[in-house]
N, C-alpha and C positions, 0 to 999 in steps of 0.2 A: 504494500500500500504506500502511496506517495505521501511525503511530508512537505508541508509548506509553512514557512515562518514569516508571519507578518510583523515587521519590526517597527516599533515606535509609533504605532497608531493611537489616536485618542479614542478610546472606547466610549461611545455615546458623548463624545466631546470632552471627556475627562483628561486625566494626566496620561502622557504617552506610556504605552505598554506594548509588550510583545505578545503575540498570540500564535501558538503552535497548533497547526492542524495535522492530524495523523489519520489518514484514511478519510472516513466520513464524519469524524467528530473533532471537536476542539479538545486537544490533549492537555494544554496548559496555557495559563495566562499569567504573565509576570514580567519582570525585567531581567535582561541579560540571559534570555533563554538560549539553550544550546541549539545551534543551527546545523549540526553535523548531519549530512545526508539530506538536508531539506532545501527546497527551492526558496530563496529569500525574496520577499517583496518589501522594498524600502518604502515606508509609509509615513515618514516624518511630515507633520502638518496636516495629515489626512484624518478623517473621522471614520471610525468603524462602527457600523450599525448591523443589527440582525437583518437578514434578507427581507426586503420589502414584500408585502402581501397585498394584492389588489382584489377587492371584493366585487369589482364591477368591470369586466373586460368583454368586449365583443371581438371574438376571434373569427366570426363569419363562416367558418367551416363546420358542417357541410352546407353547400349551396351557393355561397357568395365568395368563392375563392378568388374572384377578380379584385375583391377588396382586401382580403387578408386570408391567411391560412393559419392553422395551429402552429406550423413551423415558423412562419414569418412573424406571427404575433408573439410567440414565446422568445424569439430572438430580440424583438423590440423590448419585451419585458426585461430580459437579461441586461440589455444595454442601459435600461432605466434603473437597474438595481433590484429588480424583483426576482424572487426565487419561487413565488407561487402566485397564480392568478385564478380567479373564479370566472369561468366562461359562461356568458349569458345564453339564454335558451332560444333567442329569436333568430334561429338558423332556418335553412330550408333543406330537409324537413325540420320542423320545430323539435327541439329537445324535450318532448313530452312523453317519451317512452324509455324503458330501460335500454332498448337497443341503441337509440341515438345517443344517450348520455354515455353509454359504454364506448361507443365509437369515438366520441370526443376525448374521453379519458385515455383510451388506448393511443390515439394520435398524440396526446400529450406525453405519454410514456416514450413514444418513439422519437419525439422531437428532441428531448434531452436538455433543453435550455432552461426550462423551469417546470415546476409541477403545475398541472392543469386540473383544477377541480370543477367539474361541470355543475352548473346551476340548472335545475329542472324547471319546466314550465309549471305554473299553477293550474292552468286550464288547457284543455285540448285545443291545439292549434292557436293558442293565445286569443281565443275567441270570447273568453269570459263567460261561457255558458255551462261548461261541464268540467268538473275536476279531472285533471290528468292523473296518470298512474303514479301518484306520489309515493306510495309504499313500495311499489316495484322498483322505482328509480332509487329509493333509499337502499333497498336490499340488493341492488345490482353491484357489480364489481366497482362501479364508480362511487358507491356509497354517498349518494347525494343527501345533503342536509339543508341546503338553501334552495328555495323555490321562488321564482319570479316570472311574471309576464312582461318584464321590462321592455319598454317600447310602447307598451299599452298598460293601462291601469285596470286592475281588477275592480271595476266600478260597482258591481253588484254586491251589496252588503251581505246577502245570504251566502253567496259563493265565497266571499272573503272570510266570513265566519266559519264556514265548513272547512276551509283550508287551514285556518288557524287551529281549529279543533283537531284536525287530522294529524298535523305535524307534531302535536304534543306527544304522540305515542313514541316518537324516537328523538325528542329534543331538537326538532327541526325549527326552521325560521322561515317566515314568509317575508320576502323583500318587495316592498310595494313601490311601484312607479306612480307617484301621487299626482294624478291629473284628471280632474273631472271633465270627461269628454264633451259634455254639453256646454261647458263654459269656455271651451277652447276651440270650437269649430271655426275653421278659417284663420286661426291665430298664427301670426308670423313672428312676433317678437313680444317682449314684455309690454304689458299695458301701462302706459304712463305718458309723460310729457313727450318723450321722443317718438313713440308710436303715433301720437296725435299729430305731431308736426310732420311726420313722414307719410302719414296716411296708410300705415300698415295695420293689419288686424291685430288687436291687442290680446295678450295672454295674461289674464289677471292673476295676481298673487293668490287670491282666494280659491282659484281652481286647484292649487296645490294644498293650501292650508285646510280646506274643507275635508279633503280625503284623509289627510294626516289626523285631523281631529276625530273623524269617524273611526279610523283604524286603531288609534291608541285606546279608544274606548272599547272597541271590540276585543282587542288583545287583553285588556284588563278583565273584561267580562268572562272570557273563556280561559284565562290564565295561561296564555301562550306568548310566544315571542314574535314581535314584528320589527322589521328593520326598514327604515325609510331611505330609499335610494335618492341620490343627488338632490338633497335638500337645498333650496335656493333663495328663500325669502326670510326676512326678519320675523315675520309673523309665524312661519313654520318653526323657527328657533324657539319662540315663546311657547308654542304648543308642546314641543318635545321637552322643553325644560319643565313645564307644568306636569307632564306625564311622568317624568323621572322623579319629580318631587313626591309623587304619589307612590313611588316604589314599583311602578309598572315595568314590565320587561320590554322596554323600547330602546332601540339603538338607531343611529342615523349616521349618514355619510355626507361629505361635501366633496365636490370635484375641485381640482386645482384651478380650472378656468373660472369657476364661480368665486374663487378667492381673490382673483386678480382683475378680471375683465368686467366691463359694464356695458349697458345697453347703448351708451353713447357711441360705441364702435359701429353700431348698425347704420349710423349716418353715412357710412362709406358704401352701403349696399353690397358689401363684399360677403358672399355666401359662406365664407370660411367662419364667420361669426354666427351663423345660424345653427342653433343647438336646442335640444330638448332636455330639461326645461331651459327657457331662454336666458340669456344674460340679463341680469337685473340691474338695479340702481347702485350707486356708490354707497348709500345707506345700508342696503342689503349686504353688500360685500363686507363692510365693516362689521356688521352684526354677525355674519358667518365666521369671520376671523376670530372675533371675541368668543363665540360659542365653541369653536374648535379648541381655543386656548383653555377655556374653563371646563371642557369635557362634556358640555351639553351635546355637541356633535362628537361622536366617538372616533371617527376615522376619516381619512382622505381616501377616496376611491376615484380612479381615473375616468370611468365611463369612456374608455378608449373605443372610439366609434369610427373605424376606417371606412372611407368611401373612395371609389375610383374617380379619376379626374373629371370625367364627364358628368358625374352626379353633383359636382360642386362648381365647376366652371360653366355656370349658366346663370340665368336671371334668378333673383332672390326667391321669388314665389315658387319656382320649380325646383329649387335646390333641396337636396337631402339635408336632414338635420344631423349634426354630430361633428366631433373633432377627435383626432388622434391625440393620445396623451401619455402613453407609457414612457416614452423616452424623455419627456420634459417635466414629469410630475414632481420629482424631487427638487429640481431647480426652482420651480414655481413656489413650492412650499418653503424652500430656503429664503426666497425673496420676500414672500408675504408674511411668513410666520417667524422665522429665525432672525432675519435682519431687522425686523420691526420689534424684536424683543418679546414677542408674544409666546414663543416656544423656544426651549433650548433643544439640543440634539437628542437628549433623553426623551423629551416630549415628542419629537419627530418619530423616534423609534416606537414609542407607545402608539401614536396615531396612524403610523404607516406599516406597522408590523405586528406588534403585540395584540392590539385590539381587533384589527380585521381578522387575524388568525383565530382569535377567541370567538368572535361572532360567527365565523364560518366553521368552527369546531375542527380546525385544520391542524392535525397532529404534526409535530416536528418543525413547525414554523412559528415565528413570533416568540422565540425562546431567548433567554439571556445569552450574552456573549460570555460563556463560562466553561470551565473544564467539564467534559462529559456531555456537553450539549451538541446537537447536530451542527455541523459546520456550514450553515446557511448564512452567508455573510455578505455585506456590501461595504465597499471602501469608497469614500467620496472625498474629492478635493474641493473644500469649500471656497478656496481662494480663486479658483478658476472663474474667468469671465469670458463669455463668447456669444456671438450672434447665432441664433438658431438657423440651421441650414437643412431643410427637409430633404434635399438631394442626398444627404448622407444617412437618412433614416434606415433602420433595419426593417421597419414596417413596410408592407407592400403599398400603403397609401401615404399621401403627403398633405392631407387636409389639416394642417396645424394653424392655429391662430397666431402663432409666435414667430412666423418666418421673418428673419431679419432683426428680431428683437433680441437685445442682449439680456441673457439670464445668467445667474451665478451658479457655481457648482458644477461638478462633472463626476459621474461615476467612473472610477478608474478600474475597479475589479469587482466582479460578482462571483461568489462561490456557492455552488449547489451541492450540498453534502460533500464538501471538501474538493470538489472538482471545479476548476476555474472555467466559467462560461464567458467571462469578459476579462481581458488583460490589457492594461494601458488604454482603456476606453474603447477597445475593439473586440469583436466577437472572437472567442478562442477557437 
């Protein structure tokens, strides 16, 4: 088994330490560790984190391999510092049976760049009418524990209640895409001053908040777990904060783009800024940052949504919604949370590794950087500054809202169970 010595890294931003990896585990953490027979990684000035975990990734396979595949998506994840991703169910065919989730899981095993945990659909075909095979997907080789119709809302309260009741049997969680469909018909962007001035159909905050309010009440009523996907408004924050104050089993995520970008960017009519939920106001952005800092929002999830060029290089109304995010997520969090003083690097590890792994019940990830633990690790150079160039992305798609924007930080190395998947910022 190979040995790797990471020398002089700041574990969670602390004092410089050496970390010895032997095979698939961390063998020792300390100073002046013996490097005999080990490959040495000089990491002075760099921060060592547990491997990042994404609760919300669209890998598109099967069915939309023109946008992304499990292989290209996991390569992008590794470049971004991720050692595990949860693959959303809105594929073609939909991941609503044991057969499809097992297919995605096995493709993840074959890719080798990060672990892939499939998310199962809540309803058959994402149609919101009939529960999918939740138990069969959980009992499959994929061991599904998270279920979501993401891309669509489970808007029928009875169906949502039944799903919450069903997943209790195996400590599962329903991850809700909170969007009341009748309030968002024809919506193109956040409803507010900018939408009024541009004459684009408005997407009101209450469309998200009303579903979250209903679902936290349902989760409390049946004693189950609900997770709120890509929370985007200040009002949503307050509802989740209230639910947590009651002791209810509610968790929530925020995307990097909702921590940085606002609806003012839509004035450009550039479809790269078209996303679901839409970019909100500066006040919402600040509320989301504060909520992530104080733990009301549990974690950062990328909602990595790759699209082919033709689906974005068109007029605004016809463009697909979504942004790629795996390769820039950590940099955006560094800019919005670390450099603003809202989180330290230990807080980043908590929000981008420990908590998402715990919510997804993902064994072997989100673990401390300590002897005996799996060697799922990410090494980042926080001093790096560089403009985002999508031409160099590992993802198959290029629909990033950050093209040409200078962002801080760069993942230099990613280790998956002791095997380097990224070395010096490049795929191994």
